[in-house]
N, C-alpha and C positions, 0 to 999 in steps of 0.2 A: 522935331522930336527932342524930348528932354533926355538928360543923362540917365534918369531913372528908368525910362522906357527902353533905352539902349541896353542897360544892364539886364533888364527883364528878358529882352529878346535874346541876348547872348546866353543867359542861363537856360532859357527854354530850348534853344537850339542845341546846347550842350547835352541837356537831359534827353531830348528826343534822339539825337545822334548816337549817344552811348546806349540808349535803350534798343535802338534798331540794331546796332552792332551786337548787343547782347543776345538777341534772338536769331541773328542770321549767321553768326560765326559757327564753324564746324568743330572747333576745339572747346571742350567743356571747361577747361581752366580759363581760357580767354573769355568765354561767356560769363563766368563768374566775376572776372575782373571788370568787364564792361558794366555789369550790373552794379558792382561796387561804385564805379564812377558815376553812374546814373543816380544812385542814392545820395552820393555826396553832392551832386548838383541840386537835388531836392532840398538838402540841408542848406545849400547856398540860397535857394529861394526863401527859405524861412529866415535866414539872416537878412536878406533884402527886405523882408516884411517887418523886420525889427522884432521878431519873436525868437529871441536868442535861446530861451529855455527849450522850446520845441526843436530848434535846430540842433541843440546839444543832445537832446533825446534821440533825434533822428540819427545822429552820428553814432551814438553809443549803442542803440538798440539795433538799427537796421544794418549799418556798416559793420558793427561787431558781429551781427548775425551772419553776414556774408563771409566774414573771416572764419567763423565756426563752420559754415557750409563748406568752405574750401578745405578746411582741415579734415572734417569728418567724412563728408560724402564724396569728396574727390580724392584726397590723398590716401585715405584708408582703403578705398576700393581699388587703388592703383590704376585709375582710368584717366589720370590727368594728361597724359601725352597722346591718348588715342583720339581719333576723330569720331564725332558722333555720327550715327547712322542718318542718312538723308531721309526725311519723312516722305511718305507716299504723296503723289500729286493731289489726291483727293483731300488729304489732310491739309496740305498747303492752301488749296482753294478754300476750304472751310475756315481756315485761319484768316485769310484775307477778307472773306465775307464777314466774319465776326468783328474784325477791326473796322471795316466800313460801317457796319451796323452800330458799333459803339460810338464812332465819330458822329454819325447821323443822329443818334439818340442824344448825345451830349449837346450838339448844336441845337436840336429841337428844344431841349429843356432850357438852355440859355436864352434862346429866342423867345420862347413862350413866357418865361418868368421875368424877362427883362432885367437880368442881373446887370448891375453897373457898379464899377468901382468909384466910390465917391470919397467925400471928406470924412465920412463916419469912421471914427477910430474905435477899435475894440479894446476892452480892458481884460487882458489875460495875464495877470501877474502870476508869479510862481505860487503864491499862497492860494489863489483861486483855483489854479490847475491842480495843486495837491489836494485841496479839499474835495474837488469833484472826482479825482481819481480814487480817493478813499471812501467816497460816499456809497452807501448801500441802497439808498432810496432812489427816487426818480432822478434821471440824468446822472446817475452815479456809474462808475466804471469798475467797481471792486470785483463784481462777479465775472464780467467779461475778461478782466485782467487775469483772474485765477484760471479761467477756462483756457485762455491762450497759453498760460504757463504750463498747464498740464499737457496740452497738445504739443508744445515744443519739447517737453520732456519725453513724451511718447515717440516723437519723431527722432530725437537723439538716440533713444534706446533702439529704435528700428534701424537707424544708420549703423550703429555698432553691430547689431545682429547680422545685418546684410554684409558688412565688411568682414566679419569674422567667419561667416559661413563658408565651409570648404566645399567645392564642387564634388559631385559624386565620384568622378574618375580619380581625383586626387585623394579622396577619402579611402578608396579601396587600396591605392598604392601605399598610403600611410598605414593602414591596417596590416598590409603584407610586410612592411618594414618592421612594425611592432612585433609581429609573430616571429619573424626571423631573428630579431634581437633577443626575444625571449628564449628561443631554441639555443642560440649561442650561449646565453647566460646559463641555461640548464647544463649544457655540455661543460662549460668552464667550472661550474660548481660541482659537477659529478667527478671531475678529475681531482 
């Protein structure tokens, strides 16, 4: 076994281990941190493939996105220390079946198409990636990029609305406090 293969297996084991911990932990903050490590491992694979630009984009976009997820959806909702509710057994069984089906489909596609890693190198310079990202024609990514940015904006607004929304019981208490303070203010002004 070569050093390159050993590095690949170490990175793959790290990614799979942190991904499994991300979905099995019961604390939401820990789950987000494990997801962060998993995405950093994917960036490590890109560095191993010598595609430094894609690795940097992976770190900036996805790892940065996890930090935003932690800040907005976890800390603003004040759920960071609470344990997540255990899913019902039927949902767990369906999840395991979906994972097994995904592995079987991936194995079937690799086996059927006979994918092999060879000496064929690919030319993905920063210039080529930038031109393809900005292209609006065939194989261009300008429209999907804009759609994803609008989707992320809507998700951020939704997170803020959910975080700020006051539960019904607290809303009535707040209204009662406001009414009492107005009555006190009228009494003080009347004197």
